[in-house]
C-alpha positions in Angstrom: 98.3 -16.4 32.3 94.7 -15.4 32.4 95.1 -11.8 33.5 91.9 -9.7 33.2 89.8 -12.7 32.0 87.3 -12.8 34.8 84.2 -15.1 34.7 83.6 -18.7 33.9 82.9 -19.7 30.3 80.8 -22.7 31.2 81.4 -24.3 27.9 79.2 -21.8 26.0 79.6 -19.0 23.5 79.2 -15.5 24.9 75.8 -15.0 23.3 74.6 -18.3 24.8 76.0 -17.3 28.2 74.2 -13.9 28.1 70.9 -15.5 27.2 71.3 -18.1 29.9 72.0 -15.5 32.6 69.1 -13.4 31.4 66.7 -16.4 31.8 68.2 -17.3 35.2 67.8 -13.8 36.6 64.2 -13.7 35.2 63.4 -17.0 36.9 65.1 -15.8 40.2 63.0 -12.6 40.2 59.8 -14.4 39.3 60.1 -17.4 41.7 62.4 -16.0 44.5 64.8 -19.0 44.3 66.2 -21.4 41.7 68.4 -24.5 41.8 71.3 -24.7 39.4 74.9 -25.9 39.4 77.3 -24.4 41.8 79.5 -22.8 39.1 76.5 -21.1 37.4 75.1 -20.0 40.8 78.3 -18.2 41.7 78.3 -16.4 38.4 74.6 -15.6 38.5 75.0 -14.0 42.0 77.0 -11.0 40.7 74.7 -10.4 37.6 71.5 -10.7 39.7 72.8 -8.4 42.4 73.8 -5.7 39.8 70.3 -6.0 38.1 68.4 -5.8 41.4 70.5 -2.8 42.5 69.0 -0.8 39.7 65.5 -1.5 41.1 66.5 -0.8 44.7 68.0 2.6 43.7 64.8 4.1 42.5 62.3 2.3 44.7 61.1 5.5 46.5 60.5 7.2 43.1 58.6 4.3 41.7 56.4 4.1 44.8 55.5 7.8 44.5 54.1 7.3 41.0 55.1 8.8 37.7 52.6 11.8 37.9 54.2 13.1 41.1 57.8 13.1 39.7 59.6 15.9 38.1 61.5 15.5 34.8 64.8 14.6 36.4 63.3 12.0 38.7 61.3 10.5 35.8 64.5 10.3 33.8 66.2 8.4 36.7 63.4 5.8 36.7 63.5 5.4 32.9 67.3 5.0 33.0 67.2 2.4 35.8 64.5 0.4 33.9 66.6 0.5 30.7 69.7 -0.6 32.5 67.9 -3.5 34.2 66.3 -4.4 30.8 69.8 -5.1 29.4 69.8 -8.2 31.5 66.1 -8.9 32.1 64.5 -9.3 28.7 61.2 -10.7 30.2 58.8 -7.8 30.7 56.9 -9.6 33.5 60.0 -10.2 35.5 61.1 -6.6 34.9 57.8 -5.2 36.2 58.0 -7.6 39.2 61.5 -6.5 40.0 60.5 -2.8 40.3 57.1 -3.3 41.9 57.7 -6.2 44.4 61.3 -7.4 44.7 63.1 -4.0 45.0 60.8 -2.6 47.7 61.4 -5.7 49.9 65.2 -5.2 49.6 65.5 -1.4 50.1 66.8 -1.8 53.7 69.4 -4.4 52.7 72.8 -2.8 51.8 73.7 -5.0 48.9 74.2 -8.7 48.6 70.6 -9.4 47.5 71.1 -13.0 46.7 72.3 -16.0 48.7 73.9 -19.2 47.4 73.3 -22.4 49.4 75.0 -25.7 48.4 72.4 -28.4 48.3 73.3 -31.8 46.8 75.1 -33.7 44.0 73.0 -34.2 40.8 72.1 -37.8 40.2 73.1 -38.0 36.5 76.6 -36.5 36.5 77.3 -35.9 40.2 77.5 -32.1 39.5 77.5 -29.9 42.6 74.1 -28.2 42.9 73.3 -25.0 44.7 70.2 -23.0 45.6 70.2 -19.3 44.6 67.6 -17.4 46.6 66.7 -13.8 47.2 67.6 -12.7 50.7 64.0 -11.6 51.4 62.6 -15.0 50.0 65.0 -17.1 52.2 64.1 -15.1 55.3 60.4 -15.7 54.7 61.0 -19.4 54.0 62.9 -19.9 57.3 61.1 -18.3 60.3 63.4 -17.0 63.0 63.5 -18.7 66.4 62.1 -16.8 69.4 64.5 -14.2 70.8 64.0 -15.3 74.4 63.2 -18.9 75.1 60.7 -19.6 77.9 62.3 -21.1 81.0 60.5 -23.4 83.3 60.6 -22.4 87.0 61.7 -24.9 89.6 58.9 -27.0 91.0 56.6 -26.4 88.1 55.9 -28.7 85.3 56.4 -27.5 81.8 53.4 -26.1 79.9 54.0 -28.4 76.9 51.1 -30.9 76.3 51.9 -34.5 77.1 51.7 -36.8 74.1 50.0 -40.1 74.7 51.8 -43.1 73.2 49.7 -45.4 71.0 49.2 -49.0 71.8 51.5 -50.1 69.0 54.3 -47.9 70.3 53.9 -49.4 73.8 53.8 -52.9 72.5 57.0 -52.5 70.4 58.7 -50.9 73.4 57.7 -54.0 75.5 58.9 -56.4 72.9 62.3 -54.6 72.6 62.7 -54.8 76.4 61.9 -58.5 76.5 64.4 -59.2 73.7 67.1 -57.2 75.6 66.4 -59.2 78.8 66.6 -62.5 76.8 69.9 -61.5 75.3 71.4 -60.7 78.7 70.2 -64.0 80.1 71.8 -65.9 77.3 75.1 -64.1 77.6 75.2 -64.8 81.3 74.5 -68.5 80.7 77.3 -68.8 78.3 79.7 -67.2 80.7 78.7 -69.6 83.5 79.1 -72.6 81.1 82.6 -71.5 80.1 83.7 -71.4 83.8 82.8 -75.1 84.3 
């Protein structure tokens, strides 16, 4: 039995896993989304959410600036950065987490990442998934209009009419002619069978 043995090993040693997760979280914070295998994505989600939570917790303090903070507030910011640095070894990614990513996610009550299944990898047919920050995936997919416009009776829609090109018209005419020819042939065969 595997009691109290949470987490996937992914065929790696513990130090290799930690380094891999650190690199993946840094890439996620830097680029907003990454594609990886589904198993790695599911493990990455918890680690990334915990790391981002440290940035979200002190966002208002960071935005005020270090000169306007008292000693206790400054200590909170330093503690949060140190805790996030346990995972994020990359200084650029750490700065981006506290300066850009965390302020975008302050209104979100947890669950800062999203896992979307994408495809099967060509080489080994591994299931792939896209791990994206919630703010990044919202910006990528614009929302539909809240109230769609309805056309009133008797009025034509405001949508511009699209003119068909000559090639489209010609192919449509050819298809219609072939269909008529096929119908005529099938009728002729039926009449011939009756005789």
